[in-house]
N, C-alpha and C positions, 0 to 999 in steps of 0.2 A: 560490493554495494556502491562503490564510488564510481568506477569507470563504466559499469554496465555494458562492457564490451560484448557480453553474450547476446545482447539484443542486436548489435551490428552483425555478429557472427551468424545469427539466425537469418537475418535478411540477406547477407552476402554469401552465405553458405561456406563458411570456413570454420575450422576447429579452434577454439580458444581455451587455453589452459591457465588455471590460477593456482600454481604451486605455492605451498606455504613452508617456511623454514621451521624445522622441528628440533634442530640440534645446536642451537646457539649456546655457547659456553659463557655468555655474559649475562648481566642482569636484564639486558634488553632482549625482547623476542625479535631478533634480527638475523638476517643472513650473515653467516660467519666468515665473510671474506676479508674484512679489514679491521676487525676489533682485536688484532694481535692474537688471534687464536690459530692454532696449528692447522695446516691443510691436510693433516694425516690423522684426523680424529675419528677414524673408523669409516665414516661415509661423508666426506666433505661435501658441502652444498653444491659447488660447481659440478662435481662428478654426478651427484644426484640429478641435477637438471639435465645434463647431457644424456644420462641413462633414460630419463623420462621421455625426452624428445625421441631418442632412438626407439623406445618401446612404441610410441605412437606411430612413427614411420613404419614400423614392422606390422602393427596390428590394424592400422587404418589406411584409408586411401589418401595419403599425404604426399604432396609434391615437395620433395626435399630441397628443391631450388627456391621455394617460396615459404621460408620460415622467418618470422619476425619476432621482435622482442621489445617489451616495454616494461616500465615499472616506475613507482613513485617513492621518493625519499630514499630510504635504505634499499628499497626495491629498484629504484632508479640507479643507485650505485651498483647494485648487483647486475642490472642490465648492462651498464658500462663495462663491468668486469668481464661478463660472459662474452660480450661482443669483441672486447680487446683480446681475449685469450682463446676464443673459439670462433674467429671471424668466418671460417669456411662454412659454418653451420647456418649463419643468419644472413638474410638478404638485405635487411635494414634494421635500425634500432632507434627507439625513441625513449630516452630517459627523461623523466619529469622530476625536477629538483633532485637529481641524483648526485649525492656527494660522494667523492672518493677521498676518504680520510687518510689513506696510506698510499702514497705515490710509489712506494716500492713494489706495489702490485702491477704497475704499468709495465707491460712487456717491452723489450727492446724493439725499437723501430728498425725493421730489416727490409731490405729490398725484396720484392716479389710477394709481399703480404697482400691479401685480398683487401681492396678498398671497401669502405663501409659508409653507405649513405646514412646520415644521422640527423635527427631532429631533436635538439635540446630545448627543453621548456622549463621555465621557472616563473615564480610569482614576482611581479614587479615591486612588491612591498617586502620582499625577503631580505632587504638590507636592514630592517629593524633589528635592534639588539638581540631579541630572543631567537632570531633565525640567522644571525650574522655568520655563524659557522657553516651554514649551508652554502652561502655564496663563496666563502673562503675556500671550501673544499670542492665546489662545483667547477670553478674557473680553471684549475689545472687540468681537469679531465677534458674540458672543452678545448683548451689550447693544445692538448695532446692529440685530440681527434683532428684538429686543423693540420697539424704536422703529418699525421697519419695519411690524410687525404690530399696532401699538397695544396692546401687552400691558402690563397692570399687574403689575409685578414682585412685588407683595405678594399677588396673588390666584392661588392655585394649589391643586391637589389633590396631596398627596404619597402615593406608593405606596412603601412600604419593604419590599423583599423581602430574602431572605438574602444575595444577592450584588449586588443592584441597587437603587439608590435613584433614584426617578424623580419629578420634579415636572412636573405637567401644567398648563400655563397656558392659560386661556381668554381669548384676545384676539379679534381679528377672525377669525383662524383658530387652530387648535390648535398650540401650541408645547410641546415637551418638552425637559427637561434631565435627563440620566441620568448617574449615577456607578456604574461597575463597582467595587465596594468593594475587591476584592482585586487590582486591576489596576494595573500601571505603564503605560508607554507601549506599549500593545498592544491588539489587538482579539481577540474570541473568536467562533469559528464559530457556536456555539449561539445567540449573540445576533444575529449577522447573519442567521441563518436565520429569525428572527422578524420582521424589519423589513418584509418585503413584506406578510405577512398582518396584522400589527398596525398598520401605519402606511401604507405606500405605496398599497396597494390601495384604501384608503378615499377617496382624493383624485383629482380630475381638474381640468384647466384648461378653463374655459369659453371659448367662441369670443370672448366679449367681454373675456377676461382674468380673469374672476372665478375664485375658488378654490371648488370644489364638493366638499363632504364627502358621500360617498354612504352611504346606509343609516343615516341619523342617527335611530336609534330613540329615541323619547321619549314621555312621557305628555302628551297635549294635551287641553285643555278647550275645547269648542265646543258651542254650542246647549244649554248647561246640562248637558252630559254629558262624561265623560272617555273617551278612547280611546287605545290604544297603536298608534302608527304606525311601521311598520318600513321604509317606502320614502321617508320624507321626506328632505330634503337641507338641509344648512346651506351657504349661499352668502354668503361675506363677512359672516358673523355673523347673517344673516337666515335664519330657518327657513322653508323652502318645503315645503308638503304636496303629495304626489302627489294630484292632483284626483280621480282615479278611486277611490283608496283612501280619501280623506277622505269622499267621498260615501257609500261603503259603510259607513263607521263612524258618521258623524254625520248622514246623511240629506241633505236638500236644502241646498245652499249657494248663497245669493243673491249676485248681483253686488255689491250694496252692502256685503257683508261682506268682499270681496276687496280687499286693498291693492295687490298686485303679481301679475303673471302672468309665467310663464317656460316656454319649451319646452326640455326637456332630453332628449337622446337620443330625440326623437320623441314624448315624453309631456308632458302638460300639468301644470305645478306652479303652486301659488298660495301667497302669503303672506296672512295674515289681518289685518284691522284690529284 
C-alpha cells in the first residue's frame, strides 16, 4: 500500500513480488536476518526468498539477468543482506532506510565478486532521537557498499532538488545516496514510482557476473572525430561500443584498435584501445 509499485509494473510490464516474513522469532514481525536468530530455523528467510525467485524464473517468462530488489526499514536491511550475500541474482538494489544492525552478517570482501549498482535512500529528518538508530545502523552498510564497488567517497555529482538531495558516485558501477529532506522514517510513493525508470531498468547482470549499464549515452572520439553513441554499455567501469553503431558513426574500425570484445544480448560490443 505504500510503494504502489504494482501500478508501475502494470505500465512497464514487469513482475513485482511483495513477499512477507512469516517466521520471525522475535517480538517484531520482521525479517529474521539480524535479530540474533539462527539461520537454520527450518526455513530461514534468505533461503525462502531465493527459492521464491527461482520458482518465478521457472514458472514465468522472467529474464534472470534483470532481477531487482528493494525494501523499506527492516525490508531495506533485508534488501541489503540479500544483495550482499546473493549478488549474482540481482542486477541492482535500492534499500530505503535499510538498517543493518549486525555487521557480522556482512560477507568478506573478496576479489571477483559481482559489483552492485545501489541507490540508498533515507529521510532527511531521521537524525531525530526516535529514529537515531536507523542512521547509526544504516551508515555502516553504505560504507561497506562503497568499498564493495571501489567508490571514492570524495568523488560525486550532487543533484539538489526541492525535496530530494542526491549524490551520484562514479565507481566501478553507479552508486547513489539520497535524502528526502522533509521525511522522517517513511517512504513516499511518488519516489518509488521513479526507481524502475531512473535506476533499475538501466542495469542487467551479465552471464559472467559483470554489471552491465544499458544505453550509456556519451560523446566519444575515434578516428579523429566525435560521435554521440546511444547504444553503448558500461560494464564494470569499461565502456563498450555497439560495434554496428560505432561503424556507422566512425567508419571502418580495424582489429588493432579493439581492446576487448563482448557479445551482449546477441549483438557485438567492443572496447577501444
